[in-house]
N, C-alpha and C positions, 0 to 999 in steps of 0.2 A: 704821408706814413701815419700809419693806425697808431695813436699814443698808449702806452703799455701803461698799468698802474704804476702809482709811485713805489719804487723801490723793488721794481721786479727786475728779475734774471731771464733772459730767455735762454732757454733749452730747446733741443730738438725736438720736443712735445710739448711746446707752449713754454707760455711766463710763469716764473715761478717767484713768492716771495722772495727776497733775499735772505730772510730768515730761516727759510726751509733749505737753504743750502747744506748745510751741515759741513762735516767732513769733506773737504775738496782738497784734490790734486791739481796744482794750477798750471801744469804744462803736460799733456801726453799727446800721444799718434796711438788711437786704438786701431785704424785701419787704415792701410796704405797700399793702392791698389799696383798689381804690377806695372811698371813703366820706366820713364828715366831714372827715376830715383834708386829703382833696384837695380838698373842696370852700373850704377854707379857704385853700389855698397847694397848686398844681396838682403842686408840687416834689414832695409828700407822698402820692404815689403811684407804687410800684415792686411792679408785678404784671406782669412779662413774665418768666415762668420762665427762658427762653434766655440773656436781655441780662445778668439778673442772675450767672447761672452762668458767660458770658463775664466777668464783671468778676471773679467768685472766681478764676476761672483765671488772669487778670490779677496777682490778687494772690498767688496760688500760685505765678506765673514770679519774682516780684520774692523770694521767700524766705518769704511767709505762709502759715500752718500751721493758726490760730484766729480766729473772730472771736466778739466778744459782741453778739448780735444784741438789741436795745432794745426791739423793741416787744411789748406786753405782751396779753394774751388780751383780747379783746371790744374791740379798738382796730385793728382792720385785721392783725392779725397772721394770716401764713397759713402756718401752722405745718405742714403737708404740703409745702410747696415747701422749706421748710428743709431738711425730713428729707431728699428727691430731691436738693437742691442739695448738700448735705454727702457723699450717696454718690456722685454724680455726678463730683465734684472732688476729693474728699479730705481736704476741711476741715474741721475740727472747729468746728461751730457750737453755741455755749450761746444758749439759748433763754431769753425771760423770760416770766413771769408778771405777775401785778401790775398796776398801773394806771399810764395818763399825764395831763398835766393835763387839765382837765375841757372844755375847749374843744373837745377832738377828740373828742368824744361828743356824740350826738345830745339834744335836751331830753329827749325819752322814752326815754334809754337805761335798765337795768336798774342801772349804777354809781350813779347820782343817788339810788335809793332804797331800796338794800339796807342795811342797817346793820353794824356792824363785824364781829359773829360769824359773817352768811352770807357776808360778804364774804372773811373770812380763812379759812374751811370753803373755799368757792369755790377762793381760789389753792393752799390746802394740797392740794384732792384733785387739780391738776394736778401736783403731785408724787408724789402716790401713785396715781393710776390714768391719768394721761397728761393731753395737753394737747388742750383743745376745738380743734374746726376750724370751730366757726360762736361766735357768740355778739356779733358786732357791732350787732345789732338786737334781737332777743331773747335772752331767756337762753340760754344755751348749752347744749345735750344731746348732741352729736355727738363722740366722741373719738377721737384714736389713741393709739399706745402709748407715743409718745416723751414724753418731759419734758422740762421746764424745767430751768436750771441756776442761775437767779437770779430775784430779786425787784426789780421795776421800780418806783419811786415816783416823782413827780414833785411840784411844787409851782410855781404860778406866783408873778406876780411880788411878791403880798400875802403870799405865804407859806403857812403850814401852818394857818393861822387858819382859821375858817367850816367851810365843806364839806369840806376837805381833812383836817380836824385826825381824822375819823372815816376815813379812808381808811388813812392813817400809821398809825392803831391798828391797823387789819386787817392792814397788813404788817406791823407790828412783832410781832403774834401769831403770822401765818405763818411770820417766822424763829425765833421762838423756838421752834417746833413742828417743823421742818423744817432748821434750823440753813444754810439757803440764804442765801448773800450778797444783800445789798441793793445795788442801781445806782441812785443817786437823782439824779435832775434837778434841777438848780437853774433859776431863770430867771435871766440874766445873772449867774450865781453868788450870787444873793441867796438869803438864808434857809437859809443852809448849817449856819450855827451853830444855829440853831434846830431843823433837821432833828436833828442830831447830839444835841440835848439830848433831845428826844425820845426817842429811839431808847435813847440810852443810859438814862433814868430807866426804860425798860422793860425794862434787864437787856441789850440788847443791846451784844455785845464792839464795839469800833470797829473791831477786825479784818473785822469782819461787813460794812462801812460802805462804801461806795465813789461819793465826793460829785463829780457829773459837771457839766461846762460851766463850772468854776470859774474859767476864762480867757478867758471872754467880755471881763471888764473885767480889765485888769492894770496901772491906775493906782494900784492901794493896795494895795504889797505888805503892808502892817500885817496888814489884812482877812486874804490868804491867810496868813499865817505865822500867824495866831489859829485858823484852820481846819487848818493843819499841824500845830498843838501839842495837838489833841486824838488823835492818833495815826491818824484814817481816813486809808483810799488815796483820793488826789484823782486825778482821770481829766481830763486835760488834750486839749480837742480842737477848739480855735479855729486850726486850721491850714488853710492856704490858705484862710482866710476873710477876705478883705481889707475888707470894710465894715466888720470891728471894729476890726481892727488888721493890721501886715504880718508875714509869717513871722520877719522879724528882731526883730520885737520881740516876738513869742512865745518864740522861741530863747532869746533875753536873758532874758525871766523866767524860763524853766525852769532859766537857769544860775544864776540868784539863788536858786532854791528849793534848789538842788543848793549851792550853797556854803552854805547857811544848814544845809544837815544833812537832809536831806527826798529823798535818792534813792532811799530806799527805800519809797518811799509814793507816788511816781508811776507814771501809767499815763496811755497816749495811744492816740486814735481820732481818726477825722475825722467822726463823726457824717454819715453822707452820706444824701445825699436825690437826686432824678433828676438835680438840677444839678450835681451834684459825683461822677458817674459815669458812664464815658467812654462806657461801653455803650450808656448812654440818650441817647447825644449830649451828657451834660455835660462838665464840666472836671475837672480832677484826676485823679481814677481811685483804685482801691484800691491802686494802686501807689506813690501819692505820699508816703506818709511815707517808704519805703524808697529811694525815686529822688530826692526833693527835700529834705525834710524833715532825715533824719537828715544827710545831708551838710552841711546848714547847722548841725546841733548841733555837728558835730565841727568845724565852723570856727570856732564859737565856743569851741572849748577842751573839750568834754566828748568823754572816753573811750570806745571801742567797748563797754567792761564797764559803764561806766555806764549807757550808752544802752539796752544790753543787759539791763540791770536794768526801763525800762521798757515793754520790748517783750516779755520773755520771763519772766525771775525772779519780778517784783513780780507779773505777772497770774497765773503759775503758785503764787502764796502767796494772794492775794485773790480768787479764785473758787472755792477749795476750799470744800464746805461745813462749817461751824464742828463738827458734829457728826461730822465726818471725820477731823479735822487730829489729826498724831502730833507 
């Protein structure tokens, strides 16, 4: 694998210095092809190029510079759209390889039958040879030159046992080979500690681990502190999602984590769907963190400098390939 310059982050249009990442949302879904995910939830279809580009321009107007797209290979990712959207808007987009929850794949999908080594090789090949632009049904065969920057993983409500263990082992192998950071979905925040244990048992540094959706439930601060004490990056994105809790409760939770000393490990995003993108007729919009949530964090006492850690400084460290850090 060709080694990137030190302290670089791989975007869909090539490596950038991490100092150029700027204001970053650490977990979004910009495009999602019609398929199994949309069958389960129509909001999980984001396949209109012009509408997503309009949303990215809204993000840029609000000060946004970079976005981590969390849709992996073979699961509705539209890699060629990510590349062109980045070109059209100037937003740095960091794409994902890896896997999502198994519910998002048809029963005959290749993800169910490949062994650990085969899966790891497929993920690694995207870093070496470029991202596939097919593979949502049959094995992928067609690529573009653009490369991913992160490895997506995901567990369901039952954690990483059973069918998921093989997938996590493959992702761990790909991480060791490439040095790419792992962006890992937790279901309602569950199984975070189990995920971290598996990855660290494989020799993966906590500096390479970003654990997502930890703030879906925020009623047990002790659990969150256990996760924080491991040293991983914690990605919070239950913002503007009132079915879980209010933004005020979210802000107060983040303040508590800062008061406990974990401000250098917090990342934030919106985990967007069709229902949360203005350009698709939804609520919020990709400017919501800048326009609504950051003012709320300030109201609850967080300084501009601390908030900048969540949106600029921490992502700039979290998304560097571990093989290219100095």
